[in-house]
C-alpha positions in Angstrom: 11.5 108.1 167.2 12.4 110.5 164.3 15.7 110.9 164.1 17.8 113.7 165.8 19.9 114.3 162.7 19.5 113.5 159.0 22.7 113.4 156.8 20.7 114.2 153.7 23.2 114.4 150.7 23.8 117.6 148.9 22.0 120.2 151.2 24.2 123.2 151.5 25.0 125.5 154.8 22.3 128.2 153.9 23.4 130.4 157.2 26.4 132.2 155.3 24.0 133.6 152.9 22.2 136.1 155.1 24.9 139.0 154.4 24.4 142.7 153.9 25.1 142.2 150.1 22.2 139.6 149.9 19.7 141.8 151.9 20.8 144.8 149.7 20.1 143.0 146.4 16.6 141.9 147.5 15.8 145.5 148.7 16.9 147.0 145.4 15.0 144.0 143.5 11.8 145.3 145.3 12.0 148.7 144.1 13.5 148.2 140.6 12.5 144.3 139.5 14.4 145.0 136.0 17.8 142.9 136.5 19.0 141.1 133.4 19.8 137.5 134.9 20.5 135.7 131.7 23.4 138.3 131.4 24.6 138.1 134.8 24.5 134.2 134.5 26.3 134.5 131.4 29.0 136.6 133.1 28.9 134.2 136.2 29.8 131.2 133.8 32.7 133.3 132.2 34.3 134.0 135.7 33.6 130.7 137.4 33.5 128.0 134.6 35.9 130.1 131.9 32.7 129.5 129.5 31.6 132.1 127.0 27.9 132.2 126.4 25.7 134.7 124.7 23.2 135.9 127.2 20.4 135.4 124.4 20.7 131.7 124.9 20.3 131.6 128.6 17.1 130.6 129.9 15.9 131.0 133.5 14.2 128.2 135.3 12.7 127.3 138.6 15.8 124.9 139.1 17.3 121.8 137.7 14.1 119.6 137.2 12.1 122.4 135.8 14.6 122.9 133.2 15.1 119.4 132.2 11.4 119.3 132.1 11.2 122.2 129.9 13.8 121.0 127.4 12.4 117.5 127.0 9.1 119.1 126.4 10.7 121.5 123.6 12.4 118.5 122.0 9.1 116.8 121.5 8.2 113.4 120.5 9.0 110.1 122.4 12.6 110.3 123.3 15.0 107.6 124.1 17.0 109.2 127.3 20.1 108.0 128.5 20.7 108.4 132.4 23.6 107.5 134.6 23.6 104.3 136.6 24.2 105.0 139.3 22.5 108.7 139.2 20.7 111.3 140.8 17.3 110.1 141.6 15.0 113.3 141.3 16.3 113.8 137.6 16.0 110.2 136.7 12.2 110.5 137.3 11.4 113.5 135.0 11.6 111.7 131.8 9.6 108.9 132.7 7.2 111.3 134.3 6.8 113.0 130.9 6.4 109.6 128.9 9.9 109.0 127.5 12.0 105.9 127.6 14.6 106.0 130.3 18.0 104.2 129.7 20.4 103.4 131.9 24.2 104.0 131.0 26.9 102.4 133.0 29.4 104.5 135.0 32.7 103.6 136.2 35.4 105.2 138.6 35.9 108.1 136.2 32.1 108.7 135.4 29.6 107.7 132.7 30.8 105.2 129.8 30.4 106.3 126.3 26.9 104.7 125.4 26.6 101.8 123.1 23.1 102.2 122.2 21.1 104.7 120.3 20.0 107.6 122.4 18.3 110.9 121.7 19.3 112.4 124.6 22.1 111.5 127.4 22.2 113.3 130.8 25.7 113.5 132.4 27.5 114.8 135.2 31.1 115.4 133.9 32.4 117.5 136.8 30.9 115.4 139.6 29.3 112.1 139.0 26.5 111.5 141.5 26.8 110.1 143.8 30.2 108.3 143.5 31.9 112.1 142.7 33.9 110.8 139.5 35.0 113.4 137.2 35.5 112.6 133.4 39.1 112.7 132.0 39.7 114.5 128.8 39.9 111.8 126.6 36.5 110.3 128.1 35.0 113.8 127.3 36.3 113.8 123.8 34.8 110.2 123.0 31.5 111.5 124.4 31.5 114.4 122.5 32.1 112.3 119.2 29.4 110.0 120.0 26.9 112.9 120.1 27.9 114.3 117.1 28.1 110.7 115.5 24.3 109.9 116.6 23.2 113.5 116.4 22.2 113.0 120.2 22.0 116.1 122.5 24.2 115.9 125.6 22.4 117.4 128.6 25.3 118.6 131.0 24.1 118.5 134.5 26.6 121.2 136.0 25.7 120.6 139.9 28.6 121.1 142.5 31.0 121.9 139.7 32.0 125.2 141.5 32.4 123.2 145.0 35.7 121.2 144.2 38.5 120.5 146.7 41.0 119.3 144.5 42.5 121.5 141.8 40.2 123.9 139.7 36.7 123.6 138.3 37.0 121.3 135.1 36.1 122.7 131.6 32.4 122.2 130.8 31.5 120.0 127.6 29.4 122.8 126.6 32.9 124.4 125.7 33.6 121.2 123.5 30.5 120.8 121.6 28.1 123.5 122.1 26.0 122.5 118.9 25.4 119.2 120.9 25.1 120.5 124.4 22.8 122.0 126.8 24.2 123.2 130.1 21.9 122.7 133.2 22.8 124.8 136.2 20.9 125.7 139.5 21.9 127.7 142.4 20.7 125.3 144.9 24.1 124.1 145.9 25.7 127.6 145.9 22.9 129.4 147.8 20.2 127.3 148.8 17.3 125.0 147.6 14.8 127.3 148.7 15.9 130.0 146.0 14.5 127.5 143.3 16.1 129.2 140.4 18.4 128.0 137.9 19.2 128.0 134.1 19.6 126.5 130.8 22.3 127.3 128.5 20.7 126.1 124.6 22.2 126.0 121.2 20.6 128.8 118.9 18.7 125.7 117.0 16.7 125.0 120.3 15.8 128.4 121.5 12.8 128.9 119.4 11.0 125.6 120.6 12.2 126.3 124.3 10.5 129.8 124.1 7.2 128.1 122.6 7.0 125.8 125.7 7.7 128.7 128.0 4.9 130.8 126.8 2.6 127.9 127.2 3.4 127.3 130.6 4.5 130.3 131.9 7.6 131.7 133.7 7.9 130.0 137.0 10.5 132.4 138.3 8.9 135.7 139.5 10.8 139.2 138.4 11.9 140.2 141.9 13.6 136.8 142.6 15.3 137.3 139.1 16.4 140.8 139.9 17.7 139.9 143.2 20.1 137.1 142.0 21.0 139.7 139.0 21.9 142.3 141.5 23.5 139.9 143.7 25.8 138.1 141.1 26.6 141.5 139.5 28.1 142.6 142.7 30.4 139.8 142.7 29.0 138.7 146.0 28.3 134.8 144.7 31.7 134.4 143.7 33.0 135.7 147.2 30.2 133.5 149.2 31.1 130.6 146.8 34.7 130.9 148.1 34.2 131.2 151.5 31.8 128.2 151.5 34.1 126.2 149.8 36.6 126.6 152.2 34.2 125.6 155.0 33.0 122.5 153.2 36.5 121.4 152.5 37.0 121.6 156.5 34.2 119.4 156.8 35.1 117.0 154.1 38.2 116.5 155.8 36.4 115.8 159.3 34.6 113.0 157.3 37.8 111.5 156.2 39.4 111.7 159.4 36.5 110.0 161.3 35.4 107.5 158.8 38.2 107.0 156.8 40.2 104.2 158.7 37.3 102.0 159.9 37.6 98.3 159.3 35.1 97.0 157.0 34.3 100.3 155.3 35.8 102.2 152.6 35.3 105.9 152.1 35.7 106.8 148.6 37.6 110.0 147.3 35.9 113.4 148.1 37.0 115.5 145.3 34.0 118.0 145.5 30.4 118.3 146.3 28.4 118.1 149.6 28.2 114.3 150.2 30.3 111.5 150.8 30.0 107.6 149.9 30.9 104.7 152.1 31.0 101.4 151.1 30.0 99.4 154.1 27.4 96.6 155.6 24.1 98.0 154.8 23.1 97.0 158.5 24.8 100.5 159.6 21.4 102.1 158.3 19.1 100.9 161.0 22.0 100.9 163.5 22.5 104.5 162.9 19.0 105.2 163.2 19.1 103.7 166.5 21.5 106.5 167.5 19.3 109.1 166.0 21.2 109.5 162.7 19.4 109.1 159.3 21.7 107.8 156.7 20.6 107.2 152.8 21.6 103.9 151.3 23.4 103.7 148.3 21.1 101.6 146.6 18.6 104.6 146.5 20.9 105.9 143.8 21.1 102.8 141.6 19.3 102.6 138.5 20.5 98.9 137.7 20.7 95.7 139.3 24.1 95.4 140.7 24.2 97.9 143.3 27.0 98.2 145.8 26.1 98.0 149.7 26.8 101.3 151.4 25.8 104.6 152.3 25.8 108.4 151.0 26.1 110.8 153.5 25.8 114.9 153.4 28.4 116.7 155.3 27.4 120.4 154.1 24.3 121.3 156.2 25.5 120.7 159.6 27.7 123.0 161.8 31.2 121.6 162.7 30.0 120.5 166.1 27.1 119.0 164.8 28.8 117.0 162.1 31.5 115.8 164.5 28.9 114.5 166.9 26.8 112.7 164.0 30.0 111.4 162.4 31.0 109.7 165.5 27.9 108.3 166.1 28.2 106.7 162.6 31.7 105.5 163.4 30.2 103.9 166.5 27.4 102.3 164.3 30.0 100.7 161.7 32.1 99.3 164.7 29.0 97.3 166.2 
């Protein structure tokens, strides 16, 4: 039988977005689809990330994968692309699909380590490494920036989940430390919904002409009305308010995960400082045992890029109601104790 509940990592709770402000933004866009989304993204980054960017270098995309594909095409040639190991599976597939060489770069408890090989591009998640959740400390960030400058490499900063932190404030973006060597890759999937299919790149001025040439060939995948609706929604301050509400909701659900799974013998729940998923180091046999109880879990090995994967699971807690999550976690706990 198919699982009754899928604890899919990274999925947000989308019910809270259906507010009068959200509906008003779409009604306004339908009448006048001329909103300036790059300008509003720049303002959003200033308010939420403390990052000052010129709207002229904000490029609207259809999400993280589209943004990465657009950028790699604009760079041209056959590139050596470094990726975190372990790392986010969907982004790892993009460079390979475009014919580039994928190079695994190890991570530790703080995030990605400074590469010891020559690379053209390095994809990093300094605010919230996926799936372990580590955040690069200031010293490691400085080392990474110096490496990029010394090797004339481009850092692609995947900024996912940076606004969904439960400990402290959002961390400063790498793009603020080395704007000439960094492209910020952003998406609205986590804070709004994956179905909105919209994100952005913040590119150095030297790359904007090449990005525009590729966009001219393949076209703009995000329509004028969705762009205008998001622009109106951001301009009203509604997204900041929505993010604040959802951060409190997700923090409550994170605490529920810790209370239910944090003290089970033979399992280790890693710290959850942000994001919409948790990593539990445990016997991989919990996956079929949980499935027998109607719960689908994602093995940690699915995220690994190298050969030394740890045993465990990655489970999402953002998209379920508190009641659904409590019931599902109880079933996972029972499966762990079998």
